[in-house]
C-alpha positions in Angstrom: 88.2 98.2 117.0 89.6 99.1 113.6 87.3 100.7 111.1 87.3 99.3 107.6 88.0 102.1 105.1 87.8 102.2 101.4 91.1 102.5 99.5 92.0 106.1 98.7 91.7 105.5 94.9 88.1 104.3 95.3 87.1 107.6 97.0 87.9 109.8 94.0 85.2 111.5 91.9 86.1 109.6 88.8 84.9 106.3 90.4 81.5 108.0 91.0 81.1 109.7 87.6 78.6 108.3 85.1 80.2 106.6 82.2 80.3 108.7 79.1 77.7 108.0 76.5 78.1 107.5 72.8 77.1 110.4 70.6 76.9 110.6 66.8 79.8 112.6 65.2 78.9 116.1 64.1 79.3 116.6 60.4 81.3 119.8 60.9 83.0 120.2 64.2 83.2 123.5 65.9 86.7 124.9 66.0 88.4 126.4 69.1 87.8 130.1 68.6 90.7 132.6 68.8 89.7 136.0 70.0 89.4 138.5 67.2 88.6 135.9 64.5 85.4 134.5 62.9 85.4 131.0 61.5 83.5 129.3 58.6 83.7 126.1 56.6 84.1 127.2 52.9 83.3 125.0 49.9 86.4 124.0 47.8 84.8 121.2 45.9 81.4 119.5 45.2 81.3 115.8 44.4 85.1 115.8 43.9 84.9 118.6 41.3 87.0 121.7 42.4 85.0 124.9 43.0 87.8 127.3 42.2 85.4 130.3 41.8 84.0 130.0 45.3 87.3 129.6 47.1 88.9 132.3 45.0 86.2 134.8 45.9 86.4 133.9 49.6 90.2 134.3 49.7 89.8 137.7 48.0 87.3 138.7 50.7 89.9 138.1 53.3 89.3 134.5 54.4 92.4 132.5 55.1 92.7 128.7 55.6 93.2 127.6 59.2 96.4 125.6 59.6 96.4 122.3 61.5 98.9 123.5 64.1 96.3 126.3 65.0 93.7 123.6 65.8 95.7 120.6 67.0 92.6 118.5 67.7 91.8 118.4 64.0 95.3 117.4 62.8 93.8 114.1 61.5 91.5 116.1 59.1 94.5 117.4 57.0 94.3 116.2 53.5 97.6 115.0 52.0 96.7 115.7 48.4 95.0 119.1 48.8 96.1 122.4 47.3 95.9 123.9 50.8 98.9 122.5 52.6 98.1 121.8 56.3 94.5 123.0 55.8 91.7 121.3 57.7 89.2 119.7 55.3 86.0 117.7 55.6 84.2 116.5 52.5 85.0 119.4 50.2 84.9 122.0 52.9 87.9 123.9 54.2 88.0 125.6 57.6 88.9 129.3 57.2 89.1 132.3 59.5 88.8 136.0 59.0 89.4 139.0 61.4 86.1 139.8 63.2 86.4 143.4 62.2 86.1 142.3 58.5 82.9 140.5 59.4 81.5 143.6 61.0 82.3 145.7 57.9 80.8 143.0 55.7 77.6 143.0 57.7 77.4 146.8 57.5 78.0 146.7 53.8 75.2 144.2 53.1 72.9 145.9 55.6 73.4 149.2 53.6 72.7 147.4 50.3 69.5 145.8 51.7 68.3 149.2 52.9 69.0 150.8 49.6 67.1 148.0 47.7 64.1 148.4 50.1 64.0 152.1 49.5 64.2 151.6 45.7 61.3 149.1 45.8 59.2 151.5 48.1 59.9 154.4 45.8 58.8 152.4 42.7 55.7 151.2 44.6 54.7 154.7 45.7 55.3 156.2 42.2 52.5 153.9 41.0 50.1 155.5 43.5 46.9 157.1 42.1 45.2 160.0 43.9 41.8 158.2 43.4 43.1 155.0 45.1 46.2 155.8 47.2 48.7 153.1 48.1 49.9 153.0 51.7 53.3 151.9 52.7 52.9 149.8 55.8 55.9 148.1 57.2 54.3 145.8 59.6 53.7 142.1 59.5 51.4 139.9 61.6 51.7 136.2 62.2 48.7 134.3 63.4 48.2 130.7 64.3 45.0 128.7 64.3 41.5 129.9 64.0 40.2 133.3 65.0 43.5 135.1 65.7 
């Protein structure tokens, strides 16, 4: 007695997989990351008005436009009339990259500036202290929710 078997192509996993579901498109897609680089969408225009000051400052910081051949899945996002030839653009934003080391240095720079500003505020605050009613510098915060906490 011969057994009836399913055709080989019907036994594959793809025949068993669930059908893919529709999802809304994300406004800004996530690029494929290259090791050693950080990515960001940088504003080049607002309401079709160029923002030369913003993009100029970002380019001076070290950001560089990502070319379409670096991100092949976004080749359809290349604007033909843009000043950034082969750059990836979405609604006035340009995909740019910068070496990760620059981002670490930038974070350290702004962390140092924040610390210096906090010390300046604390020093000004404590200078106003009066011996009869001293001020205390407490650097703690408390968050409570609801009643009685």
